[in-house]
C-alpha positions as CSV (number, residue, x, y, z in Angstrom):
1,M,-23.6,44.2,-78.8
2,Q,-21.1,45.4,-76.1
3,K,-24.1,46.6,-73.9
4,C,-25.8,43.3,-74.3
5,A,-22.5,41.4,-73.5
6,A,-22.2,43.6,-70.3
7,L,-25.6,42.7,-69.3
8,L,-25.0,39.0,-70.0
9,L,-22.2,39.0,-67.6
10,A,-23.9,40.9,-64.9
11,V,-27.2,38.9,-64.8
12,A,-26.5,36.0,-66.8
13,V,-29.5,37.0,-69.2
14,C,-30.0,39.4,-72.1
15,P,-33.6,39.7,-72.8
16,L,-35.1,40.6,-76.0
17,M,-36.6,44.1,-76.2
18,A,-39.7,44.8,-78.2
19,D,-38.9,48.4,-78.2
20,P,-35.3,49.0,-79.5
21,V,-35.6,52.6,-78.2
22,Q,-36.5,51.6,-74.8
23,K,-33.1,50.2,-73.1
24,D,-32.3,49.7,-69.5
25,P,-29.1,51.3,-68.4
26,E,-25.9,49.4,-68.6
27,P,-24.9,48.4,-65.3
28,K,-21.6,49.1,-63.8
29,V,-19.8,45.9,-62.6
30,L,-16.8,45.3,-60.5
31,I,-15.1,42.1,-61.1
32,L,-13.0,40.4,-58.7
33,K,-10.0,38.0,-59.2
34,T,-12.2,35.4,-57.5
35,G,-14.9,35.7,-60.5
36,Q,-17.4,37.4,-58.3
37,R,-19.2,40.1,-59.9
38,I,-20.6,43.1,-58.0
39,V,-23.0,45.5,-59.7
40,Y,-22.5,49.0,-58.0
41,D,-23.7,52.4,-58.1
42,D,-20.6,54.2,-57.3
43,L,-16.6,53.5,-57.3
44,S,-13.9,55.7,-55.8
45,R,-10.1,54.7,-55.3
46,D,-7.9,55.8,-52.5
47,G,-4.4,54.4,-52.6
48,S,-4.7,50.6,-52.3
49,S,-8.4,50.7,-51.3
50,V,-11.4,50.6,-53.7
51,F,-14.6,51.8,-52.2
52,V,-17.9,50.5,-53.8
53,R,-21.4,51.8,-53.0
54,S,-24.0,49.1,-54.1
55,G,-27.5,49.1,-53.0
56,G,-27.0,51.6,-50.2
57,Q,-24.2,49.7,-48.8
58,S,-20.5,50.8,-48.9
59,I,-18.1,48.1,-49.4
60,V,-14.1,48.4,-49.4
61,F,-11.8,46.1,-51.2
62,D,-8.2,45.9,-51.7
63,S,-7.0,47.0,-55.4
64,A,-5.0,43.7,-55.4
65,E,-8.5,41.7,-55.2
66,V,-9.9,43.6,-58.3
67,A,-9.3,41.7,-61.5
68,P,-8.3,44.0,-64.6
69,P,-10.8,45.3,-67.1
70,P,-11.8,42.5,-69.7
71,A,-10.7,43.1,-73.2
72,P,-13.8,43.8,-75.3
73,A,-15.2,41.1,-77.1
74,A,-14.8,40.9,-80.6
75,T,-17.7,41.0,-82.9
76,P,-18.1,39.5,-86.6
77,N,-19.7,42.8,-87.7
78,A,-17.2,45.3,-85.6
79,N,-16.1,48.1,-87.4
80,P,-12.3,47.2,-88.4
81,V,-11.2,50.9,-87.6
82,M,-11.8,50.3,-84.1
83,N,-9.4,47.3,-83.8
84,V,-6.3,48.2,-81.8
85,P,-3.2,46.5,-83.2
86,G,0.2,45.3,-81.5
87,P,1.0,45.7,-77.9
88,A,-1.4,48.7,-77.5
89,A,-4.2,46.2,-77.6
90,R,-3.3,44.8,-74.2
91,L,-2.0,48.3,-72.6
92,I,-5.4,50.4,-73.0
93,G,-7.8,48.3,-70.8
94,P,-5.4,48.0,-67.6
95,S,-4.4,51.7,-67.9
96,A,-8.0,52.8,-68.3
97,G,-9.2,50.9,-65.3
98,K,-6.0,51.9,-63.1
99,H,-6.7,55.7,-63.7
100,N,-10.8,55.4,-63.9
101,L,-10.8,56.5,-67.6
102,R,-12.9,55.5,-70.6
103,P,-10.6,52.9,-72.4
104,E,-12.3,54.7,-75.7
105,L,-10.7,58.3,-74.6
106,I,-7.1,56.5,-74.2
107,Q,-7.4,54.7,-77.5
108,A,-8.7,57.9,-79.3
109,I,-5.7,59.8,-77.7
110,M,-3.3,57.3,-78.7
111,E,-4.6,56.7,-82.3
112,V,-4.3,60.6,-83.1
113,E,-0.9,60.9,-81.3
114,S,1.0,57.9,-82.6
115,A,-1.4,55.7,-84.8
116,Y,-0.7,52.9,-82.3
117,K,3.1,53.1,-83.0
118,V,5.6,51.9,-80.3
119,D,8.5,53.8,-82.1
120,A,6.7,56.8,-83.0
121,R,8.8,60.0,-82.5
122,S,7.7,63.5,-83.3
123,R,9.6,66.3,-84.6
124,V,9.8,67.9,-81.0
125,G,10.9,64.6,-79.2
126,A,7.6,63.2,-78.0
127,I,7.8,59.5,-77.6
128,G,6.0,56.3,-78.4
129,L,2.2,55.3,-78.2
130,M,1.2,58.1,-76.1
131,Q,3.7,60.6,-77.3
132,L,5.2,61.4,-74.1
133,M,7.6,64.4,-74.0
134,P,10.9,63.4,-71.9
135,Q,10.1,66.1,-69.1
136,T,6.8,64.8,-68.9
137,A,7.8,61.2,-68.5
138,K,10.2,62.4,-65.9
139,Y,7.8,64.0,-63.9
140,L,5.5,60.8,-64.0
141,N,8.5,58.9,-63.1
142,V,8.0,56.7,-66.1
143,N,10.1,55.1,-68.9
144,P,8.9,56.5,-72.1
145,H,10.5,53.8,-74.3
146,D,8.7,51.0,-72.4
147,P,5.2,50.6,-73.9
148,E,3.6,49.6,-70.8
149,Q,4.9,52.6,-68.8
150,N,4.5,54.9,-71.8
151,V,0.6,54.2,-71.9
152,D,0.4,54.1,-68.1
153,G,2.1,57.4,-67.9
154,G,0.0,59.0,-70.8
155,A,-3.2,57.7,-68.9
156,K,-2.1,59.1,-65.6
157,F,-1.4,62.4,-67.1
158,L,-4.6,62.4,-69.0
159,D,-6.4,61.7,-65.7
160,M,-4.9,64.5,-63.9
161,L,-6.0,66.9,-66.9
162,V,-9.6,65.4,-66.9
163,K,-9.8,66.0,-63.1
164,K,-8.2,69.6,-63.2
165,Y,-10.9,70.8,-65.9
166,E,-14.0,68.9,-64.8
167,G,-16.7,71.0,-63.8
168,R,-15.6,73.8,-66.5
169,R,-17.7,74.2,-69.5
170,N,-16.1,72.1,-72.3
171,G,-14.0,70.3,-69.6
172,L,-13.2,67.2,-71.8
173,S,-12.1,69.5,-74.7
174,L,-9.8,71.4,-72.4
175,A,-8.1,68.1,-70.9
176,I,-7.5,67.2,-74.4
177,A,-6.0,70.6,-75.5
178,A,-3.7,70.4,-72.4
179,Y,-2.5,66.9,-73.5
180,N,-1.4,68.6,-76.5
181,A,-0.4,72.0,-75.9
182,G,0.1,71.8,-72.2
183,P,-2.0,72.9,-69.2
184,G,0.0,76.1,-68.9
185,A,-1.0,77.1,-72.6
186,V,-4.7,76.2,-71.6
187,D,-4.6,78.3,-68.4
188,R,-2.9,81.3,-70.0
189,F,-5.5,81.5,-72.7
190,G,-8.4,80.6,-70.4
191,G,-9.6,77.8,-72.9
192,I,-8.2,76.0,-75.9
193,P,-5.2,77.8,-77.2
194,P,-5.4,79.6,-80.5
195,Y,-2.9,77.2,-82.0
196,K,-4.2,75.3,-85.3
197,E,-2.4,72.2,-84.6
198,T,-4.1,72.0,-81.0
199,R,-7.6,73.1,-82.3
200,Q,-7.2,70.5,-85.1
201,Y,-6.0,68.0,-82.6
202,V,-9.0,68.6,-80.3
203,V,-11.5,68.0,-83.2
204,K,-9.7,64.8,-84.3
205,V,-9.6,63.2,-80.6
206,I,-13.2,64.4,-79.9
207,R,-14.5,63.0,-83.2
208,R,-12.7,59.5,-82.6
209,F,-13.7,59.3,-79.0
210,R,-17.5,59.7,-80.1
211,E,-17.0,57.3,-82.8
212,L,-15.6,54.6,-80.6
213,V,-18.4,54.9,-78.0
214,N,-21.1,55.1,-80.9
215,E,-22.4,58.6,-79.9
């Protein structure tokens, strides 16, 4: 249903398919604040500039012209465990768009970390929805007690880790392990640290992420 909705936004029509196995790839669409929709092949960001390659042409936009990602449309038969409660619902999309992450990945991390609780506090002092440690929040220059800054900081940190380990075998698993145990531990052991908590954490996040993207 979500893929069909995305196609409907992009081309204003969602044709019925005789063979459900044969599906066109979902188009990538950039939405401007004017309402204009641009189907693109590749997108990158540099400071306040957004670079888009579409049909062999390169276009540059100011990030202020780009609309925040729309919230996913609710469907009558949606799996209720995919619903995001409270303030988390309005925070995941913008942070995912800002840091070029899958919203499902942020949601999976948040669900395992805090169960979407703004006031969550771990036994080691991690704070809020994305369970930022005070020193990590200070490094990211965010207030971990503010839900919006907490989620944005967690997404920024996650993006840094994804980029650090991309290209490595099981790069996403390494990034998730580093979110839990720290990149120093991952680098020291040359992979997922042999900590029971971290290994269980990676399994939980990956499983939830796959459920959310219907893999």
